[in-house]
C-alpha positions in Angstrom: -5.4 -21.3 13.8 -7.5 -19.8 11.0 -5.8 -19.1 7.6 -7.2 -16.4 5.3 -5.8 -15.9 1.8 -6.4 -12.3 0.5 -6.2 -11.9 -3.2 -7.2 -9.3 -5.9 -7.9 -9.2 -9.6 -5.9 -6.1 -10.2 -2.8 -4.4 -8.7 -3.4 -1.7 -6.2 -6.8 -3.0 -5.1 -6.0 -2.6 -1.4 -5.1 -6.1 -0.1 -2.5 -4.8 2.3 -4.8 -2.1 3.7 -7.6 -4.7 4.1 -5.3 -7.1 6.0 -4.1 -4.2 8.3 -7.6 -3.2 9.0 -8.8 -6.8 9.7 -5.8 -7.4 11.9 -6.4 -4.2 13.9 -10.2 -4.8 14.2 -10.1 -8.5 15.2 -9.6 -9.9 18.7 -6.5 -12.0 19.0 -3.0 -12.0 17.5 -2.5 -11.9 13.7 0.3 -13.5 11.7 1.2 -12.7 8.1 3.1 -14.1 5.1 3.4 -13.2 1.4 4.7 -16.2 -0.6 5.4 -14.2 -3.8 7.1 -10.9 -3.3 6.3 -8.1 -5.8 6.8 -4.8 -4.0 10.6 -4.9 -3.7 13.0 -2.5 -2.1 16.6 -2.7 -0.8 17.3 -2.2 2.8 20.5 -3.0 4.7 21.9 -4.6 1.5 19.0 -7.1 1.4 16.1 -7.4 -1.0 12.8 -7.3 0.9 9.1 -7.0 0.0 7.6 -3.8 1.4 4.5 -5.5 2.8 6.2 -8.2 5.1 8.5 -5.5 6.4 5.5 -3.3 7.3 3.7 -6.1 9.1 6.7 -7.2 11.1 7.2 -3.6 12.3 3.5 -2.9 13.0 2.7 -6.2 14.7 6.0 -6.9 16.4 6.7 -10.1 14.6 10.1 -11.8 15.1 12.6 -12.5 12.4 13.4 -10.8 9.1 11.0 -9.7 6.4 12.6 -12.1 3.9 11.5 -15.0 6.2 7.8 -14.3 5.2 8.4 -14.6 1.5 9.5 -17.6 -0.6 10.9 -15.6 -3.4 10.7 -12.7 -5.9 12.1 -14.0 -9.2 10.0 -16.4 -11.3 13.0 -17.8 -13.2 15.0 -18.6 -10.1 12.0 -20.3 -8.4 11.2 -22.4 -11.4 14.8 -23.6 -11.3 15.0 -24.5 -7.6 11.5 -25.6 -6.8 9.2 -28.3 -8.2 5.6 -28.9 -7.2 6.5 -30.9 -4.1 9.1 -28.4 -3.1 6.7 -25.5 -3.4 4.1 -27.2 -1.3 6.6 -28.0 1.4 7.9 -24.5 1.5 4.4 -23.1 1.7 3.4 -25.4 4.5 6.7 -24.7 6.4 6.3 -20.9 5.9 2.7 -21.0 7.2 3.7 -23.0 10.2 6.4 -20.5 11.2 4.4 -17.4 10.4 1.3 -18.6 12.2 3.0 -20.0 15.3 1.4 -18.5 18.4 -1.1 -16.5 16.3 -4.9 -16.8 16.2 -5.2 -15.9 12.5 -2.7 -16.1 9.7 -3.2 -13.7 6.8 -1.7 -14.8 3.5 -1.4 -12.0 0.9 -1.4 -12.8 -2.8 0.6 -11.1 -5.4 -0.3 -8.1 -7.5 -3.2 -10.0 -9.1 -5.1 -13.3 -8.9 -2.7 -15.1 -11.3 0.7 -13.6 -10.3 3.1 -16.5 -9.5 1.0 -19.1 -11.3 4.0 -20.5 -13.3 5.7 -21.4 -10.0 2.6 -22.5 -8.1 2.4 -19.4 -5.9 -0.6 -17.6 -7.3 -3.4 -17.0 -4.8 -5.6 -19.9 -6.0 -2.7 -22.4 -5.8 -1.7 -21.2 -2.3 -5.3 -21.5 -1.1 -5.4 -25.1 -2.4 -2.3 -26.0 -0.5 -3.0 -24.2 2.7 -6.8 -24.5 2.8 -8.5 -21.7 4.7 -10.7 -19.0 3.3 -10.1 -17.1 0.1 -11.2 -13.5 0.0 -10.9 -11.4 -3.1 -10.6 -7.6 -3.0 -12.2 -5.8 -6.0 -11.8 -2.0 -6.3 -12.8 0.9 -8.5 -15.9 2.1 -10.2 -19.0 0.0 -10.7 -18.2 -1.0 -14.3 -14.7 -2.1 -13.3 -15.9 -4.1 -10.3 -18.6 -5.9 -12.3 -16.2 -6.7 -15.1 -13.9 -8.2 -12.5 -16.7 -10.1 -10.9 -17.6 -11.8 -14.2 -13.9 -12.6 -14.8 -13.6 -14.0 -11.3 -16.7 -16.2 -11.7 -15.3 -17.7 -14.9 -12.0 -18.4 -13.2 -13.7 -20.1 -10.3 -15.9 -22.2 -12.6 -12.9 -23.2 -14.6 -10.6 -24.1 -11.7 -13.1 -25.3 -9.2 -11.6 -23.0 -6.5 -13.7 -22.0 -3.5 -14.2 -18.4 -2.6 -15.4 -17.2 0.8 -16.5 -13.9 -0.6 -15.4 -10.5 -1.9 -14.7 -7.1 -0.4 -15.4 -4.1 -2.6 -12.9 -1.4 -2.0 -12.4 2.3 -3.0 -16.0 2.3 -4.3 -17.5 5.5 -5.5 -20.8 7.3 -5.1 -23.2 7.5 -2.1 -24.7 4.9 0.2 -27.5 4.1 -2.3 -24.9 3.5 -5.0 -22.9 1.2 -2.8 -26.1 -0.8 -1.8 -27.0 -1.1 -5.5 -23.5 -2.4 -6.3 -23.7 -4.9 -3.4 -27.0 -6.3 -4.9 -25.5 -6.5 -8.4 -22.5 -8.4 -7.2 -24.7 -10.7 -5.1 -26.9 -11.5 -8.0 -23.8 -12.9 -9.8 -23.5 -15.5 -7.0 -20.7 -13.8 -5.1 -20.9 -13.1 -1.4 -20.2 -9.5 -0.5 -18.3 -9.3 2.8 -17.8 -5.6 2.8 -18.0 -2.4 0.8 -15.4 0.2 1.7 -15.9 3.7 0.1 -12.9 5.6 -1.4 -11.2 7.3 1.5 -9.1 10.3 0.4 -7.0 10.2 3.6 -5.7 6.8 2.5 -4.9 7.9 -1.0 -2.6 10.8 0.0 1.2 10.1 0.0 3.5 10.9 2.8 6.9 12.5 2.6 8.4 9.0 3.1 6.4 7.7 0.1 7.6 10.6 -2.0 11.2 10.0 -0.9 11.1 6.3 -1.8 9.5 6.8 -5.2 11.9 9.5 -6.2 15.0 7.9 -4.5 15.5 11.3 -2.7 18.2 12.3 -0.3 16.6 13.5 3.0 18.4 16.8 3.9 16.1 17.7 6.9 12.9 16.7 8.7 13.6 13.0 9.0 11.5 12.9 12.2 8.4 14.1 10.2 8.6 11.8 7.2 5.2 10.5 8.0 3.6 13.9 7.1 0.7 13.6 4.7 0.9 15.6 1.4 -2.6 16.7 0.4 -1.8 19.1 -2.4 1.1 19.7 -4.9 2.4 23.3 -5.5 4.9 23.6 -8.3 6.9 26.8 -7.5 8.2 27.8 -10.9 7.0 31.4 -10.8 8.6 34.5 -9.2 9.0 34.5 -5.4 6.6 37.5 -5.0 3.9 35.8 -7.0 4.3 32.6 -5.0 4.1 34.4 -1.7 0.8 35.9 -2.7 -0.7 32.6 -3.9 -3.2 31.2 -1.4 -2.6 27.7 -2.6 0.9 27.7 -1.0 -0.7 28.2 2.4 -3.1 25.3 2.3 -2.4 22.8 5.0 -0.5 19.7 3.8 1.0 21.3 0.7 4.0 19.7 -0.9 6.2 22.2 -2.7 8.3 21.3 -5.7 11.0 23.8 -6.7 14.6 23.8 -8.0 17.2 23.5 -5.3 18.9 26.7 -6.4 15.8 28.8 -5.7 16.8 29.8 -2.2 14.1 32.6 -2.1 11.3 30.1 -3.1 12.5 27.5 -0.6 12.4 29.9 2.3 9.0 31.2 1.3 7.7 27.6 1.2 9.2 26.8 4.6 7.8 30.0 6.2 4.3 29.3 4.6 4.2 26.0 6.5 4.8 23.6 3.6 4.3 19.9 4.6 7.3 18.8 2.5 9.7 20.6 0.1 11.2 18.7 -2.9 14.3 20.2 -4.4 14.9 19.3 -8.0 17.8 19.4 -10.5 20.1 18.0 -7.8 20.9 21.5 -6.6 22.0 21.5 -3.0 20.6 24.6 -1.2 22.8 26.7 1.2 23.5 25.4 4.7 21.4 28.2 6.1 18.3 26.9 4.2 18.9 23.4 5.4 19.3 24.7 9.0 16.0 26.5 8.7 14.2 23.4 7.5 15.7 21.4 10.5 14.5 24.1 12.9 11.0 23.8 11.5 11.1 20.0 11.2 10.1 20.2 7.5 11.2 17.3 5.3 13.6 18.6 2.7 14.1 16.1 -0.2 16.8 16.4 -2.8 16.3 14.7 -6.2 18.0 14.7 -9.6 15.2 15.1 -12.2 13.7 18.4 -13.3 10.7 20.0 -11.7 8.1 18.9 -14.3 9.3 15.3 -14.3 9.1 15.2 -10.5 5.6 16.6 -10.5 4.4 14.0 -12.9 5.9 11.2 -10.9 4.3 12.3 -7.6 0.9 12.8 -9.3 1.0 9.2 -10.6 2.4 7.5 -7.6 0.5 4.8 -5.5 1.0 5.6 -1.8 2.3 2.7 0.2 1.4 2.6 3.9 4.5 2.6 6.2 4.9 2.1 9.9 5.3 5.9 10.3 1.7 6.5 8.9 0.1 6.6 12.3 -3.0 8.3 11.1 -3.6 5.7 8.4 -2.8 2.8 10.7 -5.4 4.2 13.2 -8.0 4.8 10.5 -7.9 1.4 8.8 -9.2 -0.8 11.7 -12.0 1.7 12.3 -13.0 1.8 8.6 -12.8 -1.9 8.1 -14.6 -2.5 11.4 -17.5 -0.3 10.2 -17.7 -1.4 6.5 -16.6 -5.1 6.5 -18.1 -8.1 8.1 -15.0 -8.9 10.1 -16.5 -11.7 12.1 -17.7 -13.5 9.0 -14.2 -13.4 7.5 -12.3 -14.4 10.7 -14.8 -17.1 11.8 
């Protein structure tokens, strides 16, 4: 069994997306574990990390998501684990998660050093489990080159071995990406792939919005995987909103107060992807029935409209098992832009 540790220098670089893409593009069965949980959510009265729960559902892995993570709280782990205990837990977890699998992907925490105080940072995990260490670097050219220099210094200081880097969410055209590959290679880092920024992966779904806003789903539960491409804040009069062409753009998420019955109905009839109702105002039953008939996600939240708009604009979309379009796109994108064979072999 091949073990691959995927780390990043910054949060939100795309480790999970890369692993999903690699697992989908490779031949054989993939296993997964994430020793240090950092994307927490409560489900069925249990604390889980989002990423292990996603992989278990997508790849049909047995057990519970918590079985793929050693812990979430630094203080608790410092209390119950010492160096030997951490090593034994890592090796045991890897044995269970990789049983019957051709490749075991091990995802690091939010950055390269997360979990270092308890021996669960990516570098420490790679030292215990062996295998290849791949770093995901994302952003513009300046950010990526800064991270490359910082990464090289870390490797020199620790003596850690790195299989290579995957550049993700890169900007510019093909010539720009080729120039960036050369610049990174000149620093002594092996470039294993360069994935351009893909807008389809950056768009949140109704489910993402509901999780971030802790929304109550009033209708459209079967379509929570819908993508939200644009945001329309419906704070004007109903007639003005009905004439606004922005409301009719495909994939539009509409934000309006829950007591604006006229606005909600206009949004539903205009084909809104999702409608978020603010101020905790519950709309009439007839409005909820109309949303159910159309299958439009109707989300009820407490904050005011402006607050909600700011939250949605600043959110980081998380891929879920309902994101069929993203789950189909990732293996294709990674297969085209990443040297999958070099990483797996």
